[in-house]
Every structure is written in C-alpha cells, then in structure tokens.
C-alpha positions as CSV (number, residue, x, y, z in Angstrom):
1,M,-12.6,-117.7,0.7
2,P,-15.4,-116.0,-1.3
3,H,-14.8,-115.2,-5.0
4,T,-13.2,-111.9,-5.6
5,A,-12.0,-110.1,-8.7
6,S,-9.1,-108.6,-6.8
7,R,-5.8,-110.3,-5.8
8,Y,-4.9,-112.3,-2.7
9,Q,-1.9,-110.3,-1.5
10,Q,0.1,-112.0,1.1
11,D,2.7,-109.9,3.0
12,L,4.5,-112.7,4.8
13,G,6.8,-115.1,3.1
14,F,7.3,-118.8,3.6
15,T,10.8,-119.7,5.0
16,D,10.9,-123.4,3.8
17,G,11.9,-122.9,0.2
18,Y,14.9,-124.3,-1.6
19,F,16.2,-125.0,-5.1
20,Y,18.9,-127.5,-6.1
21,I,21.8,-126.5,-8.4
22,S,23.4,-129.7,-9.7
23,A,27.0,-130.2,-10.8
24,A,25.8,-130.2,-14.4
25,T,25.1,-126.5,-14.0
26,F,28.6,-125.6,-13.0
27,I,31.3,-124.3,-15.3
28,A,35.0,-125.2,-14.6
29,S,37.8,-122.7,-15.1
30,A,40.3,-125.5,-15.9
31,S,40.9,-129.3,-15.7
32,A,37.8,-130.7,-14.0
33,V,35.5,-133.3,-15.4
34,L,31.7,-133.6,-15.1
35,T,31.3,-137.3,-14.3
36,R,28.5,-139.7,-14.1
37,N,29.6,-141.8,-11.1
38,A,26.4,-143.9,-11.0
39,A,22.7,-143.5,-11.8
40,S,21.6,-140.0,-10.8
41,D,25.0,-139.5,-9.2
42,F,26.9,-136.7,-11.0
43,S,29.7,-134.5,-9.8
44,Y,32.6,-132.4,-10.9
45,N,35.7,-134.5,-10.2
46,L,39.1,-133.0,-9.6
47,G,42.3,-135.1,-9.6
48,S,45.5,-134.6,-7.6
49,S,47.9,-131.6,-7.9
50,L,45.4,-129.3,-9.6
51,G,44.4,-125.7,-9.0
52,P,43.4,-123.3,-8.1
53,I,40.3,-124.3,-10.1
54,T,37.1,-122.3,-9.9
55,L,33.7,-123.9,-10.3
56,S,31.0,-121.4,-11.1
57,A,27.2,-121.6,-11.3
58,P,24.3,-119.2,-11.6
59,L,22.0,-119.4,-8.5
60,S,19.1,-117.4,-9.7
61,E,18.9,-118.5,-13.4
62,G,15.4,-119.7,-14.2
63,T,14.1,-118.6,-10.8
64,L,11.1,-116.2,-10.8
65,V,12.1,-112.7,-9.7
66,R,9.5,-110.0,-9.1
67,T,10.2,-106.3,-9.0
68,G,7.2,-105.5,-6.7
69,F,3.9,-103.7,-7.1
70,G,1.7,-101.2,-5.5
71,E,-1.5,-102.0,-3.5
72,D,-4.7,-102.3,-5.4
73,I,-7.0,-102.5,-2.3
74,Q,-8.3,-99.7,-0.1
75,E,-6.9,-100.9,3.2
76,Q,-3.4,-99.5,3.9
77,F,-1.9,-101.3,6.9
78,G,1.3,-100.1,8.3
79,G,4.0,-101.9,10.3
80,T,7.5,-101.8,11.5
81,G,9.0,-103.9,8.7
82,I,10.6,-102.7,5.5
83,P,8.8,-100.0,3.7
84,G,5.9,-101.4,1.7
85,S,5.5,-104.5,4.0
86,A,2.5,-104.8,6.3
87,Q,4.5,-106.5,9.0
88,P,8.1,-107.1,10.0
89,Q,9.7,-109.8,8.0
90,V,10.5,-111.6,11.3
91,Y,6.8,-111.6,12.2
92,R,5.4,-114.7,13.9
93,P,1.6,-115.5,14.1
94,D,1.8,-115.8,17.9
95,V,3.3,-112.3,18.5
96,I,1.1,-110.0,16.4
97,P,2.2,-106.5,17.1
98,A,-0.2,-103.8,18.1
99,M,-1.6,-101.6,15.3
100,S,-2.3,-98.0,15.9
101,A,-5.0,-96.0,14.0
102,I,-2.3,-94.0,12.2
103,Q,-0.8,-97.2,10.8
104,Q,-4.2,-98.1,9.2
105,I,-4.5,-94.9,7.2
106,T,-0.8,-94.3,6.3
107,P,-0.2,-95.2,2.7
108,R,2.7,-97.5,1.9
109,T,5.9,-95.8,0.9
110,A,7.3,-98.5,-1.4
111,L,6.2,-101.4,-3.6
112,K,5.2,-104.6,-1.9
113,V,8.1,-107.0,-2.2
114,K,7.6,-110.4,-3.8
115,G,9.7,-113.2,-5.1
116,F,12.5,-114.9,-3.1
117,K,15.0,-113.9,-0.4
118,P,18.3,-116.0,-0.2
119,I,18.9,-117.2,3.3
120,S,21.8,-119.6,3.0
121,I,23.5,-122.1,0.7
122,E,24.4,-125.7,1.4
123,V,27.5,-127.0,-0.4
124,I,27.6,-130.8,-1.1
125,Y,31.1,-132.1,-1.8
126,Q,33.6,-134.9,-1.1
127,I,37.3,-135.0,-0.2
128,T,39.3,-138.2,-0.2
129,V,42.8,-139.5,0.4
130,A,44.4,-136.2,1.5
131,N,43.4,-132.7,2.7
132,L,42.9,-129.9,0.3
133,T,45.2,-126.9,0.1
134,T,42.4,-124.4,-0.8
135,H,38.6,-124.6,-0.5
136,N,36.8,-121.3,-0.8
137,V,33.3,-120.2,-1.7
138,R,31.9,-116.8,-2.7
139,V,28.6,-115.5,-4.0
140,D,28.2,-112.3,-6.1
141,K,25.3,-110.5,-7.8
142,I,25.9,-109.0,-11.2
143,N,23.6,-106.3,-12.6
144,H,23.5,-105.4,-16.3
145,G,22.3,-102.1,-17.8
146,N,21.9,-100.8,-21.3
147,Q,25.1,-99.0,-22.4
148,A,26.3,-99.1,-18.8
149,T,29.1,-100.8,-16.9
150,D,28.0,-103.9,-15.0
151,T,27.7,-103.6,-11.3
152,I,29.0,-106.6,-9.2
153,T,28.0,-106.8,-5.5
154,S,29.5,-109.2,-3.0
155,M,26.8,-111.3,-1.2
156,I,29.1,-113.8,0.5
157,A,32.7,-112.7,0.7
158,D,35.4,-114.9,-0.8
159,G,36.8,-117.3,1.9
160,A,36.5,-120.7,3.4
161,N,33.2,-119.7,5.0
162,G,33.1,-123.0,6.9
163,L,34.0,-125.3,4.0
164,S,36.2,-128.2,5.1
165,K,39.6,-129.1,3.7
166,T,39.8,-132.4,5.6
167,F,39.5,-135.6,3.7
168,G,36.7,-138.0,4.8
169,T,37.2,-141.2,6.7
170,A,35.2,-143.2,4.2
171,A,35.5,-143.3,0.5
172,T,31.8,-142.6,0.0
173,S,31.4,-139.9,2.7
174,K,30.2,-136.4,1.7
175,Y,30.2,-133.1,3.4
176,V,27.1,-130.8,3.5
177,T,28.2,-127.4,4.7
178,L,25.7,-124.6,5.5
179,V,26.9,-121.1,4.5
180,P,24.5,-118.3,5.5
181,F,24.1,-115.1,3.7
182,P,25.0,-112.1,5.8
183,A,21.9,-110.4,7.3
184,G,22.3,-107.4,5.0
185,Q,22.1,-109.7,2.0
186,Q,19.0,-111.7,3.2
187,I,16.7,-109.5,1.2
188,Y,14.1,-110.0,-1.5
189,Q,15.7,-109.9,-5.0
190,I,13.8,-107.3,-7.0
191,T,16.3,-106.4,-9.7
192,D,15.7,-107.4,-13.3
193,L,18.7,-107.8,-15.7
194,A,20.6,-109.5,-12.8
195,N,21.9,-112.8,-11.7
196,I,23.5,-114.3,-8.6
197,W,26.6,-116.5,-9.1
198,A,28.4,-118.8,-6.7
199,E,32.0,-119.7,-7.2
200,I,34.0,-122.5,-5.4
201,T,37.8,-122.5,-5.7
202,V,39.7,-125.7,-5.0
203,T,43.4,-126.6,-4.9
204,T,44.3,-130.3,-4.6
205,P,47.8,-131.3,-3.5
206,A,49.4,-134.6,-4.5
207,S,47.1,-137.6,-3.9
208,S,44.0,-135.5,-2.9
209,L,40.7,-136.0,-4.8
210,Y,37.7,-133.7,-4.8
211,R,34.1,-133.9,-6.0
212,L,31.5,-131.1,-6.1
213,Y,28.0,-132.5,-6.2
214,A,25.7,-129.6,-5.8
215,I,24.7,-126.4,-4.1
216,V,21.3,-126.1,-2.5
217,V,19.9,-122.5,-2.1
218,D,17.7,-122.0,1.0
219,V,15.2,-119.2,0.4
220,E,12.2,-117.4,1.9
221,F,9.6,-116.9,-0.9
222,N,6.4,-115.0,-1.4
223,Y,4.6,-115.3,-4.8
224,N,1.0,-114.7,-3.6
C-alpha cells in the first residue's frame, strides 16, 4: 500500500489467536506441588485424599489490552455491528452486507474496539488411578478503582463446565477440555486496572492422582 502518515485501522479481528498459561503461573490454595516431570514437562501435582484445592491463574496478565480510540480519518462507515465497529463482528468476506448512503455519513457512536476478545479456554490435565470427587472451573474478571470497592464479574460460572472426573486408561494420557465463554462474555476487553482470573477446584479421593498442566486461552484479536 502507498505510504501514509495516517494509521491503518482494521475493523475486523482475527479469530486464530491464543496464549498459553503454564502450570508455573498458577497459585495453589493448599497442598499441591509444582513439579518438573521431565524436560519442558511441568505440572501442578495433587496426591490422594486432598481438597478441595483451588488452583488460580491470571489469564490477561501481560496481555496487551486497549481501551479504544476515535476515528482520525474522514470516512465514517456504518454497520450493524457493535457501536463504533464498521461491520458486524460475525462478518465474513464472502457475505459483505449492503451499505446505504446514510451509513456512510453517520458518525460512529463509540470508540473503535481493539485488543483481544476471549472465546474459550482449553484446560490440559491428567487424572490417574481413580475418579475425582470434584473438578470445577470458573473464570472471573476483577476491576480495581482508586478508593473504590473492587468489582468482580463472573465470565464463566463455577461448575464442571465439561471437565472430566474420570481417570485415564493410560498413565500418560491427558485430557484437553474446551470450555467456551458465554456469548455475552465474548467481547473485547477494554477496561484498564482489570485482570481475568481462572480457578480450577479439585478434590481427590483415596488413590486418585491429578495433574494440571496448563490453560490455553483462545481469542479473537485486533491490534491494527
């Protein structure tokens, strides 16, 4: 494209982003040991007859969040998406919606959203010898304010959410369980002074063993 002193401002995000939260990032509420099982193989290991133990990790720590900005170009394209976005977020290149004249001259009503949108998490874990008693996951967002009470919003409600309690048939087998964010929480994160936390709660009965390896966060992102 030709040189320009302006910005390239992309409305549509990419849906193939992810970031990996290793076991080393997690904090344990009680007796659990971060263990080097082998080269590049780390996990939080829980023994038998423990729990409930909660393993917590920040999902957005160190991730670039943007609060949005106004347009600095003359063209003002409308659309049926969220305010401030030129097209619906579900837009596909092969189904370009019609644009009326009024859409082209109507100013945006909100800042253009940028940064990342959480879509789902993938929990990587292992269960051996016997089934678990409890295996829950939750995701919450905490917002801080100056001389204000923190606000905590549930993004994935506390529950099994598809996590297995059943021990694997092979000693080395792992589960990878996809847990989607509800549609109402699949939105771009535009809040500063905030963080997203995931918590996994586990109870092991006698003889059951558990390992938590990582959480992978699947995101849509737009930084252009």
